[in-house]
C-alpha positions as CSV (number, residue, x, y, z in Angstrom):
1,M,-13.0,11.1,-24.4
2,A,-11.8,8.1,-22.1
3,K,-13.8,4.9,-21.7
4,Y,-15.1,3.7,-18.2
5,I,-14.6,0.2,-16.5
6,F,-16.2,-0.6,-13.2
7,V,-15.2,-3.2,-10.9
8,T,-17.7,-4.5,-8.3
9,G,-17.8,-7.2,-5.9
10,G,-20.0,-9.7,-4.6
11,V,-20.8,-12.7,-2.1
12,T,-17.9,-11.7,0.0
13,S,-15.4,-9.0,1.0
14,S,-11.6,-9.2,0.5
15,L,-11.9,-11.2,-2.9
16,G,-9.5,-8.9,-4.1
17,K,-11.3,-6.5,-6.3
18,G,-8.1,-4.1,-6.2
19,I,-5.8,-7.0,-7.5
20,I,-8.3,-7.7,-10.4
21,A,-8.3,-4.0,-11.4
22,A,-4.7,-3.3,-11.2
23,S,-4.2,-6.6,-13.0
24,L,-6.6,-5.5,-15.9
25,A,-5.2,-1.8,-15.8
26,K,-1.6,-3.5,-16.1
27,L,-2.6,-5.5,-19.4
28,L,-4.4,-2.6,-20.9
29,Q,-1.5,-0.7,-20.2
30,A,1.4,-3.0,-21.7
31,R,-1.0,-3.2,-24.8
32,G,-0.1,1.0,-25.1
33,L,-3.2,2.4,-23.6
34,R,-3.1,5.3,-21.1
35,V,-4.7,3.8,-18.0
36,T,-5.5,4.6,-14.3
37,I,-7.7,3.4,-11.5
38,Q,-9.7,5.1,-8.9
39,K,-11.2,3.6,-5.7
40,F,-14.8,4.9,-4.4
41,D,-15.0,3.8,-0.8
42,P,-18.5,3.7,0.9
43,Y,-17.8,4.7,4.4
44,I,-18.5,8.2,5.9
45,N,-15.0,9.0,6.9
46,V,-13.5,11.8,4.5
47,D,-10.5,9.7,4.0
48,P,-8.9,6.6,5.7
49,G,-6.3,9.2,7.7
50,T,-8.0,9.1,11.3
51,L,-8.9,5.5,11.2
52,N,-7.2,2.9,13.1
53,P,-5.2,0.6,11.1
54,Y,-7.0,-2.4,12.7
55,E,-10.1,-1.1,11.1
56,H,-8.7,-0.4,7.3
57,G,-5.1,-1.4,6.9
58,E,-2.5,1.0,6.5
59,C,-3.2,4.3,5.2
60,Y,-1.4,5.0,1.9
61,V,-0.2,8.4,1.3
62,T,-0.2,9.6,-2.5
63,E,2.5,12.2,-3.8
64,D,0.3,15.5,-3.6
65,G,-0.4,14.4,0.0
66,A,-3.7,12.7,0.0
67,E,-4.4,10.2,2.5
68,T,-6.1,7.1,0.8
69,D,-7.3,3.6,0.6
70,L,-4.4,0.9,0.5
71,D,-5.7,-0.3,-2.7
72,L,-4.0,2.7,-4.5
73,G,-0.9,1.3,-3.1
74,H,-1.7,-1.6,-5.5
75,Y,-2.6,0.6,-8.4
76,E,0.9,2.1,-8.1
77,R,2.8,-0.8,-7.5
78,F,1.5,-2.4,-10.7
79,L,1.3,0.6,-13.0
80,N,4.3,2.3,-11.9
81,I,2.5,5.6,-12.1
82,F,1.5,8.2,-9.6
83,T,-2.0,8.5,-8.2
84,S,-3.7,11.5,-6.4
85,Q,-6.3,12.8,-4.4
86,A,-8.9,12.3,-7.3
87,N,-8.2,8.8,-7.6
88,N,-9.6,8.0,-3.7
89,V,-13.3,9.1,-3.3
90,T,-15.5,8.1,-0.1
91,T,-19.1,8.5,0.8
92,G,-17.8,11.0,3.6
93,R,-16.3,13.3,0.8
94,I,-19.1,13.2,-1.5
95,Y,-21.6,14.3,1.4
96,Q,-19.2,16.8,2.6
97,T,-19.1,18.7,-1.1
98,V,-22.8,18.3,-1.3
99,I,-23.5,19.5,2.1
100,N,-21.1,22.6,1.4
101,K,-22.8,23.4,-1.8
102,E,-26.0,23.3,-0.1
103,R,-25.2,25.6,2.6
104,A,-23.7,28.0,-0.3
105,G,-27.1,28.2,-1.8
106,E,-25.9,26.3,-5.1
107,F,-29.0,24.2,-5.1
108,L,-31.2,27.3,-5.1
109,G,-33.7,26.3,-2.8
110,K,-34.4,22.9,-3.8
111,T,-34.6,20.0,-1.5
112,V,-31.2,18.1,-1.5
113,Q,-31.6,14.2,-1.9
114,V,-29.6,11.3,-2.5
115,V,-31.3,11.1,-6.3
116,P,-30.0,13.2,-7.8
117,H,-27.7,15.3,-5.9
118,I,-25.5,12.8,-4.2
119,T,-25.5,10.6,-7.4
120,D,-24.7,13.5,-9.8
121,E,-21.4,14.3,-7.4
122,I,-20.9,10.6,-7.6
123,K,-20.8,10.4,-11.4
124,H,-19.0,14.0,-11.4
125,R,-16.2,12.2,-9.3
126,M,-16.1,8.9,-11.4
127,L,-16.1,11.0,-14.5
128,L,-13.5,13.4,-13.5
129,L,-10.2,11.8,-14.7
130,G,-11.4,10.9,-17.9
131,Q,-12.3,14.4,-19.2
132,N,-8.8,16.0,-19.9
133,N,-7.9,13.4,-22.8
134,E,-5.0,12.0,-20.3
135,Y,-6.7,8.7,-20.2
136,D,-7.7,6.1,-22.7
137,I,-9.2,4.1,-20.1
138,V,-10.3,5.1,-16.4
139,L,-10.9,1.9,-14.0
140,T,-13.1,2.5,-11.1
141,E,-13.1,0.0,-8.2
142,I,-16.7,0.3,-6.3
143,G,-15.7,-0.5,-2.6
144,G,-17.6,-2.8,-0.5
145,T,-20.1,-5.9,-1.4
146,V,-23.0,-5.7,-3.5
147,G,-26.1,-5.8,-1.5
148,D,-24.3,-3.3,1.5
149,I,-26.5,-0.3,1.9
150,E,-23.5,2.0,2.2
151,S,-22.6,0.8,-1.5
152,L,-26.2,1.5,-3.0
153,P,-25.5,5.4,-4.3
154,F,-22.4,4.4,-6.3
155,I,-24.3,1.4,-7.6
156,E,-27.1,3.8,-8.5
157,A,-24.4,6.4,-10.3
158,V,-22.9,3.2,-12.5
159,R,-26.5,2.4,-13.3
160,Q,-27.3,5.9,-14.6
161,L,-23.5,6.4,-16.5
162,Q,-24.7,2.9,-18.2
163,W,-27.7,4.7,-19.2
164,E,-26.1,8.2,-20.1
165,L,-22.7,7.3,-22.1
166,P,-22.7,5.3,-25.3
167,E,-22.8,1.5,-24.9
168,E,-19.2,1.1,-26.2
169,D,-17.9,3.8,-23.6
170,V,-19.0,1.9,-20.2
171,M,-18.8,-1.8,-19.0
172,V,-18.7,-3.6,-15.6
173,V,-16.8,-6.4,-14.4
174,H,-18.3,-8.1,-11.4
175,L,-15.7,-10.3,-8.9
176,T,-17.3,-12.9,-7.2
177,L,-16.6,-16.0,-5.3
178,I,-17.2,-19.7,-6.3
179,P,-16.9,-21.8,-3.2
180,Y,-15.5,-25.1,-3.2
181,L,-17.3,-27.8,-0.7
182,K,-14.8,-30.3,0.3
183,A,-17.0,-32.7,1.6
184,A,-19.0,-33.0,-1.6
185,K,-15.8,-32.2,-3.9
186,E,-18.0,-29.7,-5.6
187,L,-17.6,-26.1,-6.5
188,K,-21.1,-24.0,-5.9
189,T,-22.2,-21.5,-8.3
190,K,-25.4,-20.5,-6.4
191,P,-23.8,-17.4,-4.6
192,T,-22.6,-16.0,-7.7
193,Q,-26.0,-16.4,-9.2
194,H,-27.5,-14.9,-6.2
195,S,-25.0,-11.9,-6.4
196,V,-25.6,-11.2,-10.0
197,K,-29.3,-11.3,-9.4
198,M,-28.9,-8.8,-6.9
199,L,-26.8,-6.5,-8.7
200,S,-29.3,-6.8,-11.9
201,E,-32.1,-5.9,-9.3
202,T,-30.4,-2.5,-9.2
203,G,-30.2,-2.1,-13.1
204,V,-26.7,-2.9,-13.1
205,H,-25.9,-5.6,-15.4
206,P,-22.1,-7.1,-15.6
207,D,-20.5,-7.5,-18.7
208,I,-17.8,-9.8,-17.4
209,I,-17.9,-12.1,-14.2
210,V,-14.5,-13.0,-12.5
211,C,-14.9,-16.0,-10.4
212,R,-12.3,-16.6,-7.3
213,T,-11.9,-20.0,-6.8
214,E,-9.6,-22.4,-5.0
215,E,-10.2,-25.2,-8.2
216,P,-10.3,-24.7,-11.9
217,L,-13.7,-24.0,-13.3
218,N,-14.5,-26.5,-16.0
219,N,-16.5,-25.8,-19.1
220,D,-19.8,-27.0,-17.9
221,I,-19.6,-24.7,-14.7
222,K,-18.6,-21.9,-16.7
223,R,-21.3,-22.6,-19.2
224,K,-24.0,-22.7,-16.0
225,I,-22.6,-19.6,-14.6
226,A,-23.1,-17.8,-18.3
227,L,-26.6,-19.1,-18.9
228,F,-28.1,-18.2,-15.2
229,C,-26.1,-15.0,-15.2
230,N,-26.9,-13.8,-18.7
231,V,-23.3,-13.1,-20.0
232,K,-21.5,-14.9,-22.9
233,Q,-19.4,-17.8,-21.9
234,E,-16.1,-16.5,-22.7
235,A,-16.9,-13.6,-20.4
236,V,-16.8,-15.9,-17.6
237,I,-13.3,-15.5,-16.0
238,E,-11.6,-18.1,-14.0
239,A,-9.4,-16.3,-10.9
240,M,-7.6,-19.1,-9.3
241,D,-5.7,-18.5,-6.0
242,A,-2.2,-17.3,-7.1
243,S,1.1,-17.8,-4.9
244,T,1.5,-14.1,-5.1
245,I,-0.6,-11.2,-6.3
246,Y,2.2,-10.5,-9.0
247,E,1.0,-13.6,-10.8
248,V,-2.6,-12.2,-11.4
249,P,-1.9,-10.2,-14.4
250,L,-0.4,-13.1,-16.3
251,H,-3.7,-15.5,-15.1
252,M,-6.0,-12.8,-16.5
253,L,-3.7,-12.5,-19.7
254,R,-4.3,-16.5,-20.1
255,E,-8.2,-16.0,-19.7
256,K,-8.1,-13.1,-22.2
257,L,-9.7,-10.7,-19.8
258,D,-7.8,-7.8,-21.5
259,L,-9.4,-8.8,-25.0
260,I,-12.7,-9.2,-23.8
261,C,-12.8,-5.7,-22.4
262,L,-11.3,-3.9,-25.6
263,K,-13.9,-5.8,-27.7
264,K,-16.7,-4.5,-25.8
265,L,-15.2,-1.0,-25.6
266,N,-14.6,-1.1,-29.3
267,I,-11.0,-0.5,-29.2
268,T,-9.3,-2.1,-32.3
269,Q,-5.7,-0.3,-32.0
270,F,-3.7,-2.0,-29.6
271,A,-0.3,-3.8,-29.4
272,E,0.8,-7.3,-28.2
273,P,1.2,-6.7,-24.4
274,N,5.0,-6.4,-23.0
275,L,5.6,-7.8,-20.0
276,N,9.3,-8.9,-20.2
277,N,10.1,-6.9,-17.1
278,W,7.4,-8.2,-15.2
279,K,8.1,-11.7,-16.4
280,E,11.7,-11.0,-15.0
281,F,10.7,-9.9,-11.9
282,L,8.4,-12.8,-11.3
283,D,11.4,-15.4,-12.3
284,K,13.7,-13.8,-9.7
285,L,10.5,-13.8,-6.9
286,K,10.0,-17.4,-7.6
287,Y,13.4,-18.8,-7.7
288,P,15.8,-17.0,-5.2
289,K,19.2,-18.0,-4.6
290,S,19.0,-17.5,-1.0
291,K,17.2,-16.3,2.0
292,V,17.2,-13.5,4.8
293,T,15.1,-13.3,7.6
294,I,13.9,-9.6,8.7
295,G,12.3,-9.1,12.0
296,L,9.4,-6.4,11.6
297,I,8.9,-4.7,14.7
298,G,5.5,-3.1,15.2
299,K,2.1,-2.9,17.1
300,Y,-0.4,-3.7,14.6
301,I,1.4,-7.0,13.4
302,E,-2.1,-9.0,13.8
303,L,-3.4,-7.2,10.9
304,Q,-0.9,-7.9,7.7
305,D,-2.7,-5.0,5.8
306,A,-1.6,-2.3,8.3
307,Y,2.1,-3.0,7.0
308,K,1.1,-3.6,3.6
309,S,3.4,-1.4,1.8
310,I,6.4,-2.2,3.6
311,L,5.6,-5.8,2.9
312,E,5.3,-5.2,-0.6
313,S,8.8,-3.4,-0.7
314,F,10.3,-6.2,0.6
315,V,9.1,-8.6,-2.1
316,H,10.1,-6.0,-4.6
317,A,14.0,-5.4,-3.0
318,G,13.8,-9.3,-2.3
319,A,13.7,-10.0,-6.0
320,I,16.5,-7.4,-7.0
321,N,18.7,-8.9,-4.5
322,E,17.6,-12.5,-5.8
323,V,16.8,-13.6,-2.2
324,K,13.5,-14.5,-0.4
325,V,12.6,-12.3,2.4
326,Q,11.0,-13.9,5.5
327,V,9.4,-11.5,7.6
328,V,8.9,-12.6,11.2
329,N,6.7,-10.3,12.9
330,V,7.6,-9.2,16.5
331,H,5.0,-7.4,18.7
332,S,6.9,-4.3,20.3
333,E,4.6,-4.3,23.2
334,F,5.9,-7.6,24.7
335,I,9.8,-7.1,23.9
336,T,11.5,-6.5,27.3
337,D,15.3,-6.2,28.1
338,E,15.1,-10.0,29.6
339,N,13.7,-11.4,26.5
340,V,14.9,-9.2,23.4
341,A,18.0,-11.7,22.7
342,E,15.4,-14.6,22.5
343,K,12.6,-12.2,20.6
344,L,15.5,-11.2,18.0
345,M,17.4,-14.4,17.6
346,G,18.3,-15.6,13.9
347,L,17.4,-12.5,12.5
348,D,19.3,-10.9,9.6
349,G,18.0,-7.3,10.0
350,L,15.7,-5.3,11.8
351,L,12.9,-3.0,10.9
352,V,11.0,-0.7,13.2
353,A,7.6,0.3,11.7
354,P,5.9,3.4,11.7
355,G,2.9,4.2,14.1
356,F,1.4,6.4,16.5
357,G,0.7,6.2,20.5
358,N,2.2,5.3,23.5
359,R,1.5,1.5,23.2
360,G,4.8,-0.5,22.4
361,I,6.9,2.1,22.3
362,E,9.6,0.9,25.0
363,G,9.7,-2.6,23.5
364,K,10.8,-0.5,20.1
365,I,13.4,1.5,21.9
366,I,14.8,-1.9,23.4
367,A,14.8,-3.5,19.7
368,V,16.8,-0.3,18.5
369,K,19.5,-0.8,21.1
370,Y,20.1,-4.6,20.6
371,A,20.4,-3.7,16.9
372,R,22.9,-0.9,17.6
373,E,24.9,-2.9,20.0
374,K,24.9,-6.2,18.2
375,G,25.8,-4.7,15.0
376,L,22.3,-6.1,13.0
377,P,21.3,-4.2,9.9
378,F,18.7,-1.6,11.3
379,F,16.4,0.4,9.3
380,G,13.7,2.9,11.1
381,I,11.1,4.3,9.3
382,C,9.0,7.4,10.6
383,L,8.4,6.3,14.0
384,G,11.2,3.8,13.8
385,M,13.7,6.5,13.1
386,Q,12.5,8.7,16.2
387,M,12.8,5.4,18.4
388,A,16.4,5.2,17.4
389,V,16.8,9.0,18.0
390,I,15.6,8.2,21.7
391,E,17.7,5.5,22.2
392,F,20.8,7.0,21.1
393,G,20.0,9.9,23.4
394,R,19.3,7.9,26.4
395,N,22.2,5.2,26.2
396,V,24.8,7.2,24.4
397,L,24.5,10.5,24.9
398,G,23.2,9.9,28.5
399,L,20.0,11.8,28.3
400,K,18.0,10.2,31.1
401,N,14.2,10.2,30.1
402,A,14.9,11.4,26.6
403,H,11.8,10.9,24.9
404,S,9.2,12.2,22.3
405,V,6.6,14.9,23.4
406,E,4.2,12.8,21.3
407,M,4.3,10.2,24.4
408,D,5.6,12.9,27.1
409,A,4.6,16.3,26.8
410,Q,6.8,17.1,29.8
411,S,9.8,15.2,28.8
412,E,13.1,16.5,30.3
413,H,14.8,16.0,27.2
414,P,12.3,16.3,24.2
415,V,14.7,15.0,21.4
416,I,11.7,14.5,19.3
417,N,9.2,17.8,19.3
418,M,6.3,18.8,17.6
419,M,6.9,20.6,14.0
420,E,6.3,24.3,14.6
421,E,3.5,24.4,12.3
422,Q,1.4,21.6,14.0
423,K,1.1,23.2,17.4
424,K,-1.8,25.3,16.5
425,I,-3.6,22.8,14.4
426,T,-6.5,21.3,16.4
427,M,-8.3,19.3,13.5
428,M,-6.9,15.8,13.0
429,G,-7.7,14.8,9.4
430,G,-5.7,15.6,6.7
431,T,-3.4,18.2,8.8
432,M,-0.2,16.3,9.2
433,R,2.8,16.9,6.9
434,L,1.6,14.9,3.8
435,G,3.2,14.0,0.6
436,A,6.2,14.6,-1.4
437,Y,9.2,16.7,0.2
438,P,12.6,17.3,-1.2
439,C,15.4,15.6,0.9
440,V,19.3,16.6,0.6
441,V,21.7,14.5,1.5
442,E,25.6,14.8,2.3
443,E,27.9,13.1,-0.2
444,G,29.5,10.1,0.9
445,S,27.0,9.0,3.5
446,L,25.3,5.9,3.3
447,A,22.0,7.4,2.0
448,H,23.9,9.2,-1.1
449,K,25.4,5.5,-1.8
450,I,22.1,3.9,-1.7
451,Y,20.4,6.7,-3.7
452,G,23.1,7.3,-6.2
453,T,22.2,11.1,-5.7
454,T,22.3,14.3,-3.3
455,E,18.5,15.0,-3.9
456,F,15.4,13.5,-4.3
457,T,11.7,13.5,-2.8
458,E,10.1,11.2,-0.5
459,R,6.5,11.1,1.1
460,H,5.7,12.1,4.4
461,R,3.0,11.3,6.8
462,H,4.0,12.9,10.6
463,R,3.7,15.7,13.0
464,Y,6.7,15.6,15.1
465,E,10.4,15.7,14.0
466,F,14.2,15.6,15.5
467,N,14.5,18.5,17.9
468,N,17.4,20.4,16.4
469,A,18.1,22.1,19.8
470,Y,20.0,18.6,20.4
471,L,21.4,18.5,16.8
472,T,25.2,19.2,17.9
473,Q,25.4,16.8,20.9
474,Y,24.2,14.1,18.6
475,Q,26.5,14.8,15.7
476,E,29.7,14.8,18.0
477,A,28.6,11.9,19.7
478,G,28.7,9.9,16.3
479,M,25.3,10.1,14.7
480,R,25.2,11.6,11.4
481,T,22.3,13.7,10.5
482,S,22.8,13.0,6.7
483,G,19.7,14.1,5.2
484,K,17.9,17.3,5.6
485,N,14.9,19.2,4.1
486,P,16.7,22.1,2.3
487,A,13.7,24.7,3.2
488,T,13.2,24.1,6.8
489,G,16.5,21.9,8.0
490,L,14.1,19.2,9.4
491,V,16.4,16.2,9.7
492,E,15.3,13.4,7.4
493,I,17.8,11.0,7.8
494,I,20.2,9.5,10.6
495,E,23.0,7.2,10.3
496,L,25.5,5.4,12.6
497,P,28.8,5.4,10.4
498,N,30.5,3.0,12.7
499,H,27.6,0.4,12.1
500,P,27.6,-2.4,9.3
501,F,24.0,-0.7,8.4
502,F,22.1,1.7,10.7
503,I,19.8,4.1,9.1
504,G,16.4,5.4,10.1
505,V,14.3,8.1,7.8
506,Q,11.7,10.5,8.9
507,Y,9.6,9.8,5.7
508,H,8.1,6.6,4.1
509,P,9.8,5.3,1.5
510,E,7.9,2.0,1.2
511,L,5.0,4.4,-0.5
512,K,7.2,4.7,-3.8
513,S,8.4,1.1,-4.1
514,T,6.8,-0.4,-7.2
515,V,7.9,-3.8,-9.1
516,E,9.9,-1.8,-11.7
517,R,11.2,1.0,-9.0
518,P,11.9,-0.6,-5.9
519,A,12.4,1.7,-3.0
520,P,16.4,2.2,-3.1
521,L,16.2,1.9,0.8
522,F,14.8,-1.3,1.2
523,V,17.1,-2.5,-1.8
524,G,20.0,-1.4,0.6
525,F,18.7,-2.9,3.5
526,I,18.0,-6.3,2.2
527,D,21.3,-6.2,0.5
528,A,22.9,-5.5,3.7
529,A,20.9,-8.2,5.3
530,K,22.1,-10.5,2.8
531,K,25.8,-9.9,3.7
532,Y,25.2,-10.5,7.2
533,N,23.6,-13.6,6.5
534,E,26.4,-14.9,4.5
535,Q,28.8,-13.5,7.2
536,R,27.0,-15.4,9.9
537,S,26.8,-18.5,7.8
538,S,30.4,-18.6,7.2
539,L,31.2,-18.2,10.6
540,N,28.9,-20.9,11.6
541,T,30.5,-23.2,9.2
542,G,33.9,-22.3,10.7
543,N,32.7,-23.0,14.0
544,K,31.6,-26.8,12.9
545,K,34.9,-27.4,11.2
546,D,36.8,-26.3,14.4
547,A,34.7,-28.7,16.1
548,V,35.7,-31.6,14.0
549,I,39.1,-30.9,14.1
């Protein structure tokens, strides 16, 4: 049977429970243990698939088509393994399951209550991944903050598991905040004391306290926290703010977080951690040889988490290319024909981001046109690819008012149409084309060069597709549909061969990018941006020399 580590949070949200959980898992994995992570979210939505990105950041899609919390993206990026439907559970999913059982008469007429029926279902989900001898350790991140009403059933389930399982098979890591008061030049432990007290009042006592802090914790502060929170001093872990999330595993290694966990769980067989590839990645990330500037054209740019996987993919691809990727957010709603040159000035590449709905669409189309005409490296993802198709239809093929039926159901030229199997669907949650599907690419295409193979799988999340009724027109005008789904003929990739770098994809390559396996399309895009930057720099240098002469 697997052993279980639960990660809770206190004082405030957004402290980085997901990063701490992923970092601990990475260290345990590096010591040769089989590890996975799961996230339990307290909101009543069944999954985040119907949530606005402003509400909860991006919706991360797993290989098996589950719409999940963005923290699962961190888990995959750190551990380089796939997660699944079982790795993300919400209050909504728990209640839905229990209510369905009640409707089916499975409770034999008993009154259905939070305890034991809801907590029993939570415990079942918590233990599920550890029951097939596939993992040595299962980490579970409990969403929300200790004291939230929504989180109470999850905390109660953890309490019951602490009582039911052998002491050496379960432990709790509590992440908290040690605020620094600049006026007093002093770190304050009182919020942490109150947070641990609140957790203890529910019957759950932490074994380790991880302290987010802007300033180092001296031994006196650690001793004070240990004394008032009833843990060993060695179990008070300093988590200083880091310049990048990818430094956190090394910080936790220095604090011996993994060793303390292994000792508590009575695991004695483990290796020295092998983090050579991780350190090599960090060296390239911290010491780039040059810089490129990428414009991210989107409509949720006020919240960085809305494009979390894209931003992290830029980090991975930048390190491989040994360049620093500076991302400039450009709100598509404010791009016009008159200001597009000014808005996109100085960029080395343009990425048009995915999204839904009509807002900001025309700005994205204008940005695509600028990139196509100016030879600026272009990369379109999902809706971004569809915008490239619409722009080409309007301005090259002369299809006036070409559009997507998502934005204009009565379009004269619906070059982007709803997928046939989607037309009869009325329920919104979990009904899109989701998860990994195969793609076959033409030999000699840009996609073939980038991937180095003619067949691969990528993850999807969409309802609309390239309208194949217009396929011949686009191909004859110079747009190459270089990648297709072998079963349905769905166009997955479009390219412009006469452009330095112009590619759009219907799928989401950012969802499979990890530290050890950067997404090939992002690597190729940043490489093209790097060459564009070098070419532009050499031209500018030449102009300066001419001016001197």
